[in-house]
C-alpha positions, -999 to +999 in steps of 0.1 A: +108+456-626+132+434-607+124+416-575+124+435-543+161+430-536+169+415-501+132+414-491+115+380-491+095+372-522+065+368-499+069+403-486+049+420-513+018+400-502+026+403-465+027+441-472-008+439-487-022+421-458-008+446-433-020+475-453-055+459-455-057+460-417-045+496-417-071+504-444-098+489-422-090+513-394-086+542-418-122+539-431-137+529-397-123+560-382-137+583-409-171+568-412-181+556-378-195+590-370-224+586-395-238+557-374-243+580-344-259+610-362-291+608-342-271+609-309-251+639-322-283+657-332-298+651-298-268+659-276-252+687-296-283+701-313-270+695-348-293+699-378-292+678-410-271+704-427-247+705-397-244+667-397-237+669-435-210+694-427-191+668-406-187+647-438-180+677-460-154+694-437-135+661-434-135+656-472-125+692-480-096+692-455-085+658-468-086+673-503-066+703-495-039+683-478-036+655-504-014+672-530+012+681-504+010+645-491+015+631-526+046+653-532+061+641-499+055+605-507+072+608-541+103+624-524+106+606-491+100+572-476+065+560-484+065+534-456+075+560-430+048+584-442+022+556-438+032+552-401+033+589-395-002+594-409-016+564-390-002+577-357-015+612-363-051+603-373-054+578-344-046+605-319-072+628-336-097+599-335-092+595-297-095+633-292-128+633-312-144+614-283-137+644-260-156+669-282-184+687-263-198+710-290-206+710-327-177+734-333-152+711-316-165+682-335-161+700-368-125+710-359-117+674-352-131+663-385-109+689-402-079+675-383-088+640-393-088+649-429-054+666-426-038+636-409-055+609-430-047+624-464-011+612-464-021+575-461-036+565-494-012+581-519+018+566-500+002+532-494-010+527-530+023+538-545+041+515-520+021+486-532+026+495-568+064+496-561+063+461-549+039+446-574+043+445-612+014+448-636+006+411-634-005+414-597-009+451-592-047+452-595-052+422-573-031+438-546-050+471-549-083+452-549-075+435-516-065+468-501-098+483-513-116+454-497-099+464-464-112+499-468-147+486-474-147+462-445-136+490-423-168+508-431-188+478-419-168+475-387-168+512-379-205+517-385-215+485-366-192+492-337-203+529-334-239+519-337-237+492-310-218+513-285-240+542-293-271+522-283-255+510-250-227+535-240-231+566-261-213+579-291-178+585-276-164+551-267-161+539-303-136+567-311-115+558-281-113+522-292-106+529-328-079+554-320-062+530-296-062+502-323-046+526-348-018+535-324-010+498-319-009+493-356+015+522-360+039+506-336+038+474-356+042+493-389+073+511-377+090+476-375+074+459-405+069+484-433+098+487-458+102+507-490+113+488-521+152+489-522+166+515-544+187+490-564+155+472-573+140+503-590+151+515-624+165+549-631+132+563-643+118+556-608+144+577-589+129+601-564+123+635-580+137+667-565+117+696-551+125+716-582+106+692-604+071+698-589+061+722-617+074+699-644+056+670-628+023+688-627+026+699-663+034+664-674+003+651-656-020+678-670-010+667-705-022+632-700-058+631-712-065+596-700-055+605-665-077+636-666-107+614-677-099+590-648-099+620-624-133+630-638-148+596-634-133+592-599-149+625-589-183+614-601-180+580-584-170+597-552-200+620-552-223+589-552-202+568-529-199+595-502-236+603-504-243+566-495-215+565-469-228+595-451-266+591-454-275+554-458-276+546-420-299+575-414-321+563-444-325+529-427-332+546-394-359+569-407-375+547-433-376+514-414-375+527-378-344+506-369-323+510-338-289+527-341-272+493-341-294+479-368-293+510-389-255+513-385-251+476-395-276+478-424-263+511-437-227+497-439-231+459-443-255+460-472-233+486-490-199+473-481-199+436-478-207+432-514-183+460-522-156+441-503-163+410-524-164+432-555-130+448-547-113+415-543-129+400-574-124+432-594-087+433-588-083+397-598-105+401-629-088+433-639-054+415-639-069+386-659-088+407-684-059+430-691-031+404-692-006+432-691-026+453-716-037+481-692-062+496-717-085+467-712-089+476-676-108+507-687-133+488-708-138+465-678-145+494-655-168+512-679-190+480-683-192+477-645-203+513-640-229+511-668-243+480-651-244+496-616-263+528-626-298+515-633-301+497-600-304+529-581-336+539-599-353+514-577-354+539-549-381+558-568-406+531-561-403+533-523-389+498-520-392+474-490-362+467-468-355+435-488-356+454-521-334+482-508-309+456-497-309+440-532-305+474-550-277+484-526-259+451-529-260+450-567-249+486-570-221+482-545-208+450-562-206+465-597-192+498-585-165+480-566-157+457-595-150+488-616-135+511-590-101+494-592-098+510-627-087+545-617-058+538-593-045+508-612-045+524-647-029+555-632+000+534-618+003+514-650+003+545-672+027+567-651+063+565-642+068+554-605+082+588-596+049+604-604+025+579-589+020+594-554+015+629-567-010+617-593-029+595-568-029+624-543-044+648-569-070+622-577-078+620-539-081+658-538-105+659-567-125+629-553-128+644-518-138+679-530-165+663-552-176+639-524-178+667-498-200+688-522-222+657-528-227+651-491-236+687-484-259+690-514-276+657-503-283+674-469-300+703-486-320+681-510-331+656-483-361+677-471-374+682-507-368+649-524-361+625-495-330+604-493-346+578-516-348+605-543-313+616-537-300+580-540-319+575-573-302+606-587-268+590-582-277+568-612-272+597-636-238+604-621-228+568-626-238+568-663-216+599-669-186+583-651-190+552-672-189+574-704-157+591-693-139+558-688-152+545-721-139+576-739-105+570-724-105+534-736-117+542-771-098+575-779-070+585-756-052+557-738-031+543-767-017+578-775-010+586-739+007+553-732+028+556-763+042+589-751+054+575-718+091+573-723+085+568-760+072+533-754+048+516-778+014+511-762-007+480-763 
């Protein structure tokens, strides 16, 4: 690809920095609620299953909306869609703080899913438009680090304010921060100039939706990436939703300490892993995208056994070690799915493909969160967490199969190009 036309050569990295901040707010808004589960249970009389439904309803509404969001991002301005999504979800976040019943809270979570679903497909494709294969994984890794850091910030803020002021103020603060960012994004964010994009990247028409979907369904490597992403999402969202409560119940921590422990231990190492994973993926692949899949499979195989440590009823220190190791290796490998998708597909299909992956991930994650709520009373959260190791092994196997069997053929069929 050519350089980004009239935009400064530095803009592609300035874009990543800005989207990292937006990503922080995105994940802080969606996960802060898990840090105040005990307060919601006490004030609104919500059971474990009802609390699990907060996570599941969000993910399912996010999943339903994602395909439509991806189609929009492939046909209209990706930068404007990012701003629109950010504005809408920030307003919903503020309104969440006014909920006075479990039903109202569930409705707000559904609305949050609908408004947030437009962000990731548009933002990831926007970065891929501005970054060639030599820097694409690094850019996406930095963005993933922003998402992970947002989990820490959201959980810690909500836990601290929950201990001192109740569960509502954190939603007012996070929503206001998002509205300020949306105003800045309206000025700063820019699509890649059309004259800098080759003819294959031209925006598709509405009449090509069916053709695009058929093209995607025929790419076996992409289907395997969707499958691995779904499995990873099941495990990831189980931890996002239930880890703060595990620390609260197992070690009798305060809401602040549980919110911090349940996000920091999981996400600080994941943040480091996301940054390092993007950089390593670019170095390992050296423009040979297939190698990214081998790198991801190795990381997933390494992460899986660590979760079996929950079977021995570990101490706080050991739990922290298991979580940190798992999160680091998972994050190192998790750049594989979106990066290989963008490497493999024509630019005109990227948002749609990423949105469909989001749909699959969120449907699977929502099911995982709800199933964990049912299994909690029988096996305990420690047993549920240990079971995630099986899911990780299967995900690693799918990525490895794509590397060994299907990638070369699928890449060769892309515009008749020869794969490497």
